C-alpha positions as CSV (number, residue, x, y, z in Angstrom):
1,M,12.8,13.2,-8.8
2,F,11.0,14.5,-5.4
3,E,11.0,18.0,-6.7
4,R,8.7,17.4,-9.2
5,F,6.1,16.0,-6.8
6,S,3.2,18.3,-6.0
7,R,2.4,19.2,-2.3
8,D,-0.4,16.6,-2.0
9,A,1.8,13.9,-3.9
10,R,4.6,14.6,-1.1
11,S,2.0,14.2,1.5
12,V,1.0,10.8,0.2
13,V,4.7,9.7,0.2
14,A,5.2,10.9,3.9
15,Q,1.8,9.5,5.0
16,A,2.8,6.1,3.4
17,H,5.9,6.2,5.6
18,T,4.0,7.0,8.6
19,D,1.2,4.2,7.7
20,A,4.1,1.4,7.3
21,E,5.6,2.6,10.6
22,A,2.4,2.5,12.4
23,M,1.4,-1.0,11.1
24,G,4.9,-2.4,12.1
25,H,6.2,-3.2,8.5
26,D,9.6,-3.1,7.9
27,S,9.2,-1.5,4.3
28,I,7.0,0.9,2.7
29,G,5.3,-0.8,-0.2
30,P,3.0,0.3,-2.9
31,E,0.1,-0.8,-0.7
32,H,1.0,2.1,1.8
33,L,1.3,4.4,-1.1
34,F,-2.3,3.2,-2.1
35,L,-3.6,3.6,1.5
36,A,-2.0,7.0,1.7
37,L,-3.8,8.2,-1.4
38,L,-7.1,7.7,0.6
39,E,-5.9,9.8,3.4
40,Q,-5.1,12.8,1.3
41,T,-8.5,14.1,0.5
42,D,-7.4,16.6,-2.0
43,G,-6.7,15.7,-5.5
44,T,-7.7,13.3,-8.5
45,A,-6.7,10.0,-7.0
46,F,-8.9,10.5,-3.9
47,A,-11.9,11.4,-5.9
48,V,-11.3,8.4,-8.3
49,L,-10.9,5.9,-5.2
50,S,-13.8,7.3,-3.6
51,E,-15.9,7.2,-6.8
52,A,-15.2,3.5,-6.9
53,G,-16.3,2.9,-3.4
54,L,-13.1,2.6,-1.7
55,D,-12.4,4.0,1.8
56,E,-9.4,4.4,4.0
57,P,-10.6,2.1,6.7
58,G,-11.7,-0.6,4.4
59,I,-8.2,-0.5,2.6
60,R,-6.3,-0.3,5.8
61,R,-8.1,-3.7,6.8
62,A,-7.5,-5.2,3.5
63,V,-3.7,-4.3,3.7
64,L,-3.4,-5.5,7.1
65,A,-5.2,-8.8,6.4
66,R,-2.7,-9.4,3.5
67,R,0.5,-8.0,5.3
68,P,-0.2,-8.1,9.1
69,G,3.0,-6.6,10.2
70,Q,5.5,-7.0,12.9
71,G,6.9,-9.8,10.8
72,F,4.0,-12.3,11.6
73,L,2.6,-14.7,8.9
74,G,-0.8,-13.5,7.3
75,A,-4.0,-15.0,7.1
76,D,-3.0,-16.8,3.6
77,D,-0.1,-18.4,5.5
78,A,-2.2,-19.3,8.5
79,E,-4.6,-21.1,6.0
80,A,-2.1,-22.9,4.2
81,L,-0.5,-24.0,7.4
82,E,-3.8,-25.2,8.8
83,S,-4.3,-27.3,5.5
84,I,-1.1,-29.3,6.9
85,G,-2.4,-29.5,10.5
86,I,-0.5,-26.6,11.9
87,D,-2.7,-24.0,13.9
88,L,-0.5,-20.9,13.7
89,D,-2.4,-19.2,16.5
90,A,-1.6,-22.2,18.7
91,V,1.9,-21.9,17.6
92,L,2.0,-18.2,18.4
93,A,0.6,-18.7,22.0
94,Q,3.1,-21.5,22.8
95,V,6.0,-19.2,21.6
96,E,4.8,-16.3,23.8
97,G,3.7,-18.8,26.7
98,T,7.4,-20.2,26.7
99,F,9.5,-17.0,25.8
100,G,7.0,-14.2,27.4
101,P,4.4,-11.9,25.9
102,D,7.1,-9.7,24.1
103,A,8.9,-12.6,22.7
104,L,7.5,-11.7,18.8
105,T,7.6,-8.0,19.4
106,P,10.6,-6.8,17.5
107,R,13.1,-4.6,19.1
108,A,12.8,-0.8,17.8
109,T,16.3,0.6,16.7
110,K,17.0,3.7,14.6
111,S,17.8,1.6,11.8
112,S,14.3,-0.3,12.0
113,R,12.6,2.5,10.2
114,P,10.7,1.4,7.4
115,R,12.5,1.9,4.0
116,F,11.0,2.1,0.7
117,S,10.7,-1.2,-1.1
118,K,11.9,-1.9,-4.6
119,A,8.3,-2.1,-5.7
120,S,7.4,1.2,-4.1
121,K,10.3,2.8,-5.7
122,K,9.2,1.2,-9.2
123,A,5.7,2.5,-8.5
124,L,7.2,6.3,-7.8
125,Q,9.4,5.7,-11.0
126,L,6.3,4.8,-12.9
127,S,4.6,7.8,-11.5
128,L,7.3,10.2,-13.2
129,R,6.7,8.4,-16.4
130,E,3.0,8.7,-16.3
131,A,3.2,12.5,-15.5
132,V,5.6,13.0,-18.5
133,W,3.3,10.7,-20.8
134,L,0.3,13.1,-19.6
135,K,2.5,16.0,-20.4
136,S,2.4,17.3,-16.7
137,S,4.9,19.5,-15.2
138,T,4.5,18.1,-11.7
139,I,3.7,14.4,-10.4
140,G,0.3,14.6,-8.8
141,T,-1.7,12.2,-6.8
142,E,-3.1,11.0,-10.1
143,H,0.0,10.2,-11.3
144,V,1.0,8.2,-8.1
145,L,-2.1,6.2,-8.5
146,L,-1.4,5.4,-11.9
147,G,2.4,4.4,-11.2
148,I,0.9,2.0,-8.5
149,L,-1.5,0.5,-10.7
150,R,1.1,0.2,-13.3
151,C,3.7,-1.6,-11.3
152,D,1.6,-4.7,-10.8
153,D,2.2,-5.2,-7.0
154,P,0.7,-8.4,-5.8
155,I,-0.4,-7.0,-2.5
156,V,-2.3,-4.0,-4.2
157,T,-3.7,-6.5,-6.7
158,A,-5.1,-8.7,-4.0
159,V,-6.3,-5.9,-2.1
160,L,-8.2,-4.5,-5.1
161,G,-9.3,-8.0,-5.8
162,D,-10.7,-8.5,-2.1
163,T,-12.7,-5.2,-2.8
164,G,-13.9,-6.2,-6.3
165,T,-12.4,-3.0,-8.0
166,D,-11.0,-3.6,-11.4
167,P,-7.5,-1.9,-11.6
168,A,-8.1,-1.1,-15.5
169,A,-11.4,0.6,-14.5
170,L,-9.5,2.7,-12.2
171,R,-6.7,3.5,-14.6
172,A,-9.5,4.6,-17.2
173,S,-11.3,6.7,-14.7
174,V,-7.9,8.7,-13.9
175,L,-7.2,9.2,-17.5
176,R,-10.9,10.6,-18.0
177,R,-10.6,12.8,-15.1
178,V,-7.4,14.4,-16.6
179,G,-8.7,14.6,-19.9
180,R,-7.0,11.8,-21.7
181,A,-8.7,8.8,-23.4
182,A,-7.7,5.4,-22.1
């Protein structure tokens, strides 16, 4: 399937891997593909996302808020624990105090490189379907964006919700740009 990806779409996939690894995530999810679309400044997807008021630093912060990395619990988890009287920050500080400052840092191994999650594979497969539906001979960044929007990933949906962005409006904008009515 990757032979059908345009140069820009391949760059997005490679950047998603780099971003997941830099964030300390153990898998590459649709949120990393989405973030990478904002780092690939050529192409329809970047134009649509920029036009919607989305930018790379803002989406990076939103992704990290939803999925902090290094296996730690997220802000929503901390809030849920706080509601039952558990201070997550205090617990993490106690663990580090007892076992040392690196106690919560995962050990890097060759096998710890992030792999594509089931959801990101689905988003990429849906990208192919979108390209076929749009009668395109290659899979471009616009198709990757359409695939991500179509896969209904909870993190991407939450990130878009955090930014006040309507996924249906993004989809319609992409289709307008490629000359297809929504």
